[in-house]
C-alpha positions in Angstrom: 109.5 75.0 95.7 111.7 77.6 95.0 111.0 81.0 96.5 111.5 81.7 92.7 108.2 80.4 91.7 106.5 83.6 94.0 109.0 85.9 92.3 105.8 88.3 90.5 105.8 89.9 87.2 105.8 93.3 86.5 102.1 92.9 85.4 101.5 90.8 88.7 102.4 93.9 90.3 100.6 96.4 88.5 97.5 94.4 88.8 97.8 94.0 93.0 98.3 97.9 93.2 95.6 98.8 90.6 93.0 96.9 93.1 95.2 97.4 96.8 95.2 100.9 96.7 91.3 102.0 96.5 90.6 99.1 99.0 92.9 100.5 101.0 91.5 104.2 100.4 87.9 102.7 101.8 89.7 100.9 104.2 91.0 104.4 105.4 87.4 106.0 104.7 85.9 103.5 107.4 88.7 104.4 109.8 87.6 108.2 109.1 84.0 107.5 109.9 85.0 106.6 113.9 87.5 109.1 113.7 85.1 111.8 113.1 82.9 110.6 115.7 85.5 111.0 118.3 86.3 114.2 117.2 83.0 115.5 117.2 81.9 114.1 120.5 85.0 115.3 122.3 83.5 119.3 122.0 81.0 117.5 124.7 82.2 116.3 127.8 84.5 113.5 128.5 81.9 111.6 130.1 80.6 111.5 126.3 84.3 110.9 125.0 84.7 108.0 127.0 81.3 106.3 126.3 81.7 106.6 122.6 85.2 105.1 122.9 83.9 102.3 125.2 80.7 101.5 123.2 82.6 101.9 120.4 85.1 99.1 121.1 82.3 97.0 122.8 80.3 97.1 119.4 83.2 95.7 117.0 84.2 93.2 120.0 80.5 92.0 119.2 80.5 92.5 115.4 84.0 91.4 114.6 83.5 88.0 114.0 80.6 88.2 111.8 82.5 90.4 109.7 85.2 87.8 109.4 82.5 85.1 108.7 81.5 87.2 105.7 85.5 87.4 104.2 84.3 83.6 103.4 83.2 85.7 100.4 86.2 86.4 99.2 87.6 83.0 98.1 84.2 81.9 97.0 83.2 84.4 94.9 86.7 85.4 93.4 87.1 81.6 92.5 84.1 81.2 90.6 85.0 84.7 88.7 88.2 83.0 88.0 86.4 80.4 86.8 84.0 82.5 84.7 80.8 80.4 86.8 78.4 83.0 87.2 75.9 81.0 88.9 78.2 80.4 91.8 78.9 84.0 91.7 75.4 84.6 92.5 74.9 81.8 94.9 77.7 83.3 96.8 76.4 86.7 96.9 73.1 86.1 97.9 74.1 83.6 100.6 76.2 86.3 102.1 72.8 88.5 102.3 71.4 85.9 104.0 74.0 85.4 106.4 74.4 88.7 107.0 70.9 88.4 108.0 71.5 85.3 110.7 74.3 87.5 112.0 72.8 91.1 112.6 70.4 88.4 115.0 73.2 86.9 116.7 75.3 90.5 117.0 72.1 92.5 118.3 71.3 90.0 121.4 74.7 90.5 122.5 74.6 94.3 122.0 71.0 94.4 124.3 73.1 93.7 127.7 75.9 95.9 127.2 75.2 97.9 130.4 75.1 95.0 132.6 78.7 93.3 130.7 80.0 96.8 131.1 79.4 97.2 134.6 80.7 93.6 135.2 83.8 95.1 133.5 84.5 97.5 136.4 84.0 100.7 133.7 83.5 104.2 134.9 80.1 104.4 136.3 79.0 107.3 135.1 80.3 106.2 131.8 78.0 102.9 131.6 74.8 104.3 130.9 75.7 106.4 128.4 78.2 103.8 126.6 75.2 101.4 127.0 72.6 103.4 125.4 75.6 104.4 122.5 75.7 100.2 121.9 71.3 100.0 121.9 71.7 102.5 119.0 74.3 101.2 117.3 71.7 97.6 117.0 70.0 100.1 113.7 73.2 100.0 112.2 74.0 96.2 112.6 72.0 94.7 109.3 73.3 97.5 106.9 77.3 97.0 108.5 77.1 93.2 107.7 75.0 94.0 104.4 77.7 97.0 103.3 80.4 94.2 104.1 78.6 91.6 101.9 78.3 94.3 98.9 82.1 95.4 99.4 83.7 91.3 99.6 81.2 90.9 96.4 82.8 94.3 94.4 85.9 93.3 95.4 86.2 89.7 94.2 84.9 90.8 90.9 87.4 93.6 90.8 84.9 96.2 90.5 85.6 98.8 93.5 85.0 102.8 92.3 81.7 102.6 93.2 83.0 101.7 96.9 85.2 104.7 97.0 82.6 106.9 96.1 79.7 105.6 98.4 82.4 105.6 101.5 83.3 109.3 100.9 79.7 110.8 100.4 78.6 108.3 104.0 81.4 110.0 105.7 79.8 113.8 104.8 76.2 112.0 105.6 77.7 111.1 109.1 79.3 114.7 110.0 75.9 116.3 109.2 73.6 113.9 111.1 76.1 114.3 114.1 75.9 117.8 113.5 72.1 117.2 114.0 72.2 114.6 116.8 74.8 115.4 118.8 74.6 119.0 119.0 71.0 119.1 118.8 70.5 121.5 115.7 67.9 121.8 113.4 65.5 121.5 116.0 66.7 117.8 117.2 67.8 117.2 120.7 70.9 117.5 122.2 72.0 114.1 122.9 75.5 113.5 122.8 77.2 110.6 122.9 74.1 108.7 122.2 73.3 110.9 119.1 76.7 109.6 117.6 75.5 106.3 117.8 72.1 106.9 116.0 73.7 109.0 113.2 76.4 106.3 112.6 73.6 103.9 112.3 71.9 105.9 109.8 74.6 106.4 108.2 75.4 102.9 107.6 72.0 102.4 106.4 73.0 105.5 103.8 76.0 103.6 103.1 74.6 100.1 102.1 71.3 101.6 100.2 74.0 103.9 98.2 76.3 101.1 97.0 74.0 98.8 96.3 72.1 101.9 94.4 75.6 102.8 92.6 76.6 99.0 92.0 73.1 97.8 90.5 74.1 96.8 87.3 77.4 94.9 88.5 75.0 92.9 91.5 71.6 92.7 89.2 73.1 89.6 87.5 73.7 87.9 91.1 70.9 89.2 92.7 67.8 88.5 90.4 66.4 86.1 90.2 66.5 85.2 94.2 67.8 81.5 93.8 66.1 78.5 96.2 69.2 76.9 96.4 71.2 79.6 98.6 68.6 77.9 101.5 70.2 74.8 101.3 71.7 73.9 104.4 74.9 71.7 103.5 76.1 74.5 101.5 75.3 76.9 103.9 77.3 75.1 106.1 80.3 74.5 103.9 80.5 78.5 103.6 80.3 78.6 107.6 83.2 76.2 107.8 85.3 78.5 105.4 84.3 81.8 107.2 83.6 80.8 111.0 87.9 80.2 111.6 88.2 83.6 109.8 85.6 85.3 112.2 87.7 83.6 115.5 90.9 84.8 113.9 89.5 88.3 113.7 88.0 88.0 117.2 91.5 86.8 118.2 93.8 89.6 117.2 91.1 92.3 118.3 90.8 90.3 121.7 94.8 90.8 122.2 94.9 93.9 121.2 91.9 94.7 123.5 93.8 92.7 126.6 96.9 94.9 126.0 95.2 98.1 126.4 93.6 96.7 129.4 96.9 95.7 131.0 98.3 99.6 130.3 94.9 100.8 131.7 96.5 99.4 135.3 99.4 101.7 134.6 98.2 104.8 134.7 96.8 107.9 132.9 99.5 108.7 130.7 100.4 105.4 129.7 97.0 104.6 128.4 97.0 108.1 126.3 100.2 107.0 125.2 99.5 103.9 124.1 96.5 105.3 122.3 98.4 107.7 120.1 100.6 105.0 119.2 98.1 102.5 118.2 96.2 105.6 116.2 99.2 105.7 114.1 100.0 102.2 114.0 96.4 101.4 112.9 96.1 104.2 110.1 99.6 102.7 108.6 97.9 99.1 108.8 95.1 99.8 106.4 97.6 100.1 103.8 98.6 96.3 104.3 95.2 95.5 105.2 94.4 96.7 101.7 96.6 94.1 100.0 95.9 91.5 101.7 92.6 91.5 100.7 93.5 92.6 97.2 96.1 89.5 97.4 93.5 87.1 98.5 91.2 88.2 95.4 93.7 88.0 93.1 94.8 84.6 94.4 91.3 83.3 94.4 90.8 84.2 90.9 94.0 83.0 89.8 92.7 79.2 91.1 89.3 79.5 89.7 91.1 80.3 85.8 93.0 77.1 86.7 96.7 79.0 87.0 98.5 77.9 90.2 101.7 79.5 88.7 99.6 82.9 88.7 98.3 82.6 92.5 101.6 81.8 93.6 103.0 84.8 91.9 99.8 87.1 93.4 100.8 85.8 97.1 104.4 86.8 96.3 103.3 90.0 94.9 101.5 90.7 97.9 104.2 90.1 100.3 106.6 92.0 98.5 104.0 94.9 98.3 103.3 95.1 102.2 106.2 94.4 103.4 107.7 97.0 101.2 105.4 99.8 102.4 105.7 98.5 106.3 109.4 99.1 106.0 108.8 102.3 105.2 106.7 103.2 107.7 109.1 101.6 110.0 111.7 103.7 108.9 109.6 107.0 110.0 108.2 105.2 113.4 111.9 104.5 114.2 113.2 108.1 113.0 110.7 110.3 114.1 108.8 109.3 117.2 108.0 112.5 118.7 106.8 114.5 115.7 104.6 111.5 114.8 103.2 111.6 118.4 103.2 115.5 118.4 100.3 115.2 115.8 98.1 113.5 118.0 98.9 115.1 121.5 100.2 117.8 122.9 101.0 116.8 126.4 104.5 116.3 126.6 104.5 113.7 129.1 102.2 111.8 126.4 104.3 112.9 123.7 107.8 111.3 125.4 105.8 108.1 126.2 104.7 107.5 122.8 107.9 108.4 121.0 109.3 105.5 123.3 106.5 102.8 122.0 106.7 104.0 118.2 110.5 102.7 118.0 108.7 99.1 118.5 106.2 99.5 116.4 108.6 100.5 114.0 109.9 97.0 115.0 106.3 94.9 114.2 105.3 96.9 111.2 107.4 94.7 109.4 106.1 91.7 110.5 102.5 92.9 110.8 102.5 93.4 106.7 103.8 90.0 106.3 100.8 88.2 108.7 98.1 89.8 107.3 98.9 89.3 103.7 100.1 86.3 104.4 96.9 85.3 106.2 94.8 87.4 102.5 96.9 85.1 100.5 95.8 81.7 102.2 92.3 83.1 102.7 92.5 82.8 98.5 92.6 79.3 98.6 90.0 79.3 101.4 93.1 77.7 103.8 91.3 79.3 106.6 91.2 76.8 110.0 94.5 76.1 110.3 96.0 80.2 110.0 93.0 80.8 113.0 94.9 77.9 115.3 98.4 79.5 114.7 97.2 82.9 115.0 96.0 81.6 118.4 99.6 80.0 118.9 101.0 83.5 118.3 99.0 85.7 120.1 97.5 84.2 122.7 99.8 81.3 123.7 103.2 83.5 123.1 102.5 87.2 122.7 100.0 87.9 125.4 102.1 86.4 128.3 105.1 87.9 126.9 103.0 91.5 127.6 102.1 90.5 130.7 105.7 89.3 132.2 107.3 92.0 130.7 104.8 94.8 131.3 104.0 93.7 134.9 106.6 90.8 135.7 109.8 92.9 135.0 107.7 96.1 135.7 108.8 97.6 131.8 105.1 99.3 131.9 103.9 100.1 128.2 107.1 99.5 126.4 106.9 95.9 127.8 103.5 94.9 126.8 104.5 96.8 123.2 107.5 94.2 122.8 104.9 91.6 123.5 102.6 92.6 120.9 106.0 92.6 118.8 106.9 88.8 119.3 103.4 87.8 119.4 103.0 89.0 115.6 106.7 88.0 114.9 105.6 84.4 116.0 102.5 84.8 113.6 103.9 86.2 110.6 106.9 83.3 110.9 103.7 80.4 111.1 101.9 81.8 108.5 104.5 82.4 106.2 105.5 78.4 106.7 101.8 77.4 106.4 101.9 79.2 103.0 105.0 77.6 101.8 103.4 74.4 102.3 99.8 75.2 100.8 100.9 76.7 98.0 103.8 74.2 97.3 100.9 71.4 96.6 98.0 71.4 95.4 95.8 74.3 94.8 92.2 73.5 95.1 89.0 75.6 94.1 86.9 75.7 97.2 83.6 73.2 97.0 80.2 75.1 98.3 77.7 73.6 95.7 78.7 69.7 94.2 78.3 71.7 90.9 81.2 73.2 91.8 84.4 72.6 89.8 87.2 69.7 90.8 90.9 70.9 92.3 92.9 72.3 90.0 95.9 70.4 90.3 99.6 72.0 90.7 101.9 71.2 87.4 
């Protein structure tokens, strides 16, 4: 199939930007919650700051798989919305809530032994008890974390996201207030430091989920009332897991390779670690835009498949790739042209700034391929193609990227720049493989994913 089949029309770009921009703002708001924790705990002690960093890393290392599993709601609900199948929408939302409960049990059990696991990973002895206590406090927030993901993905699939913006903004304010009380011991509360941040964040997650449910109830009620007995059927749940589990593995693989890169750089000293963190923060911040584009692309592709519009699905994929790569080209130019001023925003140490300035041009190189790979994965998720992308992700990151990180960073003594070139090469391989998969998958028949036997048959490609 020719490239022209993916060329978007003006309305396709308009629809994408209208959905992607608010989704990206929500992502930035979620990222801000963690940044606020870091800033506020940073005023206590270095041990507390390190504990939040390590405890938060452990929490997301555990939780990221379940979050990926729940991303299966993207194709299931968006395709049902496109097909105007209200029953399938309701089944998707209610099964998501059930899966969130099951995933909460698993994640909570994995968070309990955080102390021994962090000790086995040879983390600083004075930090481990505090980081473990932070992880235990985070257990309270696991269900609202997953519950929020369910509601967020459902609303995004419906194209209704205004409630998300208000909720995330308000939750950040609540998080600041609770941190002020629990970290510093205000209003008669005990001064808990890093652990107070864990309790504050967990309570903020409950607030965020409850507020979102309340504000969005008119939109959610048709999907949540009445409760359906058929959501408990094992066969449809297994089909939903077959879509979601590969996404969870894919998310874990990507999270893991960046964590492994951080550990490699940790062997090189304090300045390389700090510089790596500065460059990674900048790259993560700019990544929120293509991540929002990817989620919007997944929704628009799914809706097009649901309404039996394969050409529309291809144009939605093309729109996402164009916007994602276009934005990342701009940020890549900034990283290449002004790395030192950008690094100086996050650090005042001249050694850290100088080293980070050598990493940002490399980040600039992989900004474009990173945008392409995440949007391609989102487009494939829109047609429920998740197993092959998981395998391609493993090949690019773990069979190519990480070995190159080790060879360049340690074997050839290139330091953090070698590790970052390894990440760039891994991302490039993943992007090429996913784009190839997208071309193959979208060049054939586009099928609506069948979760229940009553779901529609495949939509044939013209």
